[in-house]
C-alpha positions in Angstrom: 0.0 -0.2 0.3 2.8 2.2 0.8 4.3 2.1 -2.5 0.9 2.5 -4.2 0.8 5.8 -2.6 4.2 7.0 -3.5 3.2 6.0 -7.2 0.2 8.0 -7.0 2.4 10.7 -5.2 5.0 10.9 -7.8 2.4 10.5 -10.8 0.4 13.6 -9.5 3.6 15.6 -9.1 4.8 15.0 -12.5 1.4 15.8 -13.9 1.7 19.1 -12.2 5.3 20.0 -13.2 4.2 19.0 -17.0 1.4 21.5 -16.8 3.4 24.6 -15.3 3.2 27.8 -17.2 6.4 29.5 -18.3 7.4 32.6 -16.2 9.4 34.9 -18.8 10.4 38.8 -17.9 12.1 40.9 -20.5 12.7 44.4 -20.3 14.2 46.8 -23.0 13.9 50.2 -24.9 13.2 51.3 -28.2 15.3 54.1 -29.6 15.6 56.0 -32.6 18.6 54.4 -34.7 19.7 58.1 -35.6 19.3 60.2 -32.8 18.8 57.2 -29.8 16.3 59.3 -28.4 13.6 56.9 -26.8 10.5 56.3 -29.0 7.2 56.6 -26.8 4.3 54.5 -27.6 6.2 52.0 -29.6 4.4 48.5 -29.5 6.4 45.6 -28.7 4.7 42.3 -29.4 5.8 39.2 -27.8 4.0 35.7 -28.0 1.0 37.9 -29.8 0.6 40.1 -26.7 1.1 43.9 -27.2 3.5 46.0 -24.7 3.8 49.7 -25.2 6.9 51.8 -24.4 6.7 54.8 -22.1 8.2 58.1 -22.4 11.6 56.6 -22.0 11.1 54.2 -24.4 11.1 51.8 -21.9 9.0 48.2 -22.1 8.4 45.4 -19.5 7.1 42.0 -20.8 6.3 39.4 -17.9 4.7 36.7 -19.7 2.9 33.8 -17.8 2.1 31.0 -19.9 2.8 28.0 -22.2 6.1 28.0 -23.9 6.2 31.1 -26.3 7.7 31.6 -29.5 10.4 33.9 -28.3 9.6 36.1 -31.2 9.5 40.1 -30.9 7.9 42.6 -33.1 8.7 46.3 -32.6 6.8 48.9 -34.4 5.5 52.8 -34.2 4.0 54.3 -36.9 6.5 56.4 -39.0 9.4 53.9 -38.2 10.2 50.6 -40.2 9.4 47.6 -38.2 11.8 45.4 -36.8 11.7 41.5 -35.6 13.9 39.6 -33.4 13.8 35.8 -32.8 15.7 34.4 -29.7 16.1 30.7 -30.1 17.6 28.4 -27.3 20.5 25.9 -28.2 21.6 23.7 -24.9 19.9 26.9 -22.8 22.1 29.4 -24.7 20.4 32.4 -25.9 21.0 32.4 -30.0 19.6 35.5 -31.2 18.5 35.2 -34.9 17.8 38.3 -37.0 14.8 38.3 -39.4 14.1 40.5 -42.5 11.1 42.9 -42.2 8.9 43.2 -45.0 10.0 43.1 -48.1 8.4 46.0 -49.5 10.3 48.5 -47.3 13.8 46.6 -48.7 15.3 47.5 -45.2 16.9 44.3 -43.3 16.8 44.6 -39.6 20.1 43.3 -38.9 22.7 43.1 -35.8 23.2 46.9 -35.8 19.2 47.2 -34.8 19.6 45.6 -31.4 21.8 45.3 -28.5 21.4 43.3 -25.5 23.0 44.2 -22.3 22.5 42.9 -18.8 19.5 41.0 -19.8 18.3 44.2 -21.3 17.4 44.5 -25.2 17.3 47.7 -27.1 15.7 48.2 -30.3 16.8 50.6 -32.8 14.0 51.8 -35.1 14.8 53.8 -38.4 12.7 56.6 -39.2 10.7 56.2 -42.8 11.6 58.5 -45.3 9.3 61.5 -45.2 
């Protein structure tokens, strides 16, 4: 009987751990690529959830849910959009840059973001006026 109880407890524990949500936090800034001034009210989308920047261009993402796709889309009217995907390889973060819409013909490359102390900074290029 004691073995049966231990087996049931172990199964319940495994079922609980398997259904756990991920708690993920990211923070960062969205800045103008030429002036390096903050971009207020830019939208950073992570796992289909929008997060807006404040007057300092700052955003925080607190995500609790199933495993996300680690894809960031950053946009603000009058700026080119940016995209970033973070992939994990043996628990190491690998930053994969994706191209933005082909019609805009400006790639989002390693010059358009940086990571320091777990803070993401995105640099958006202004649309030609």
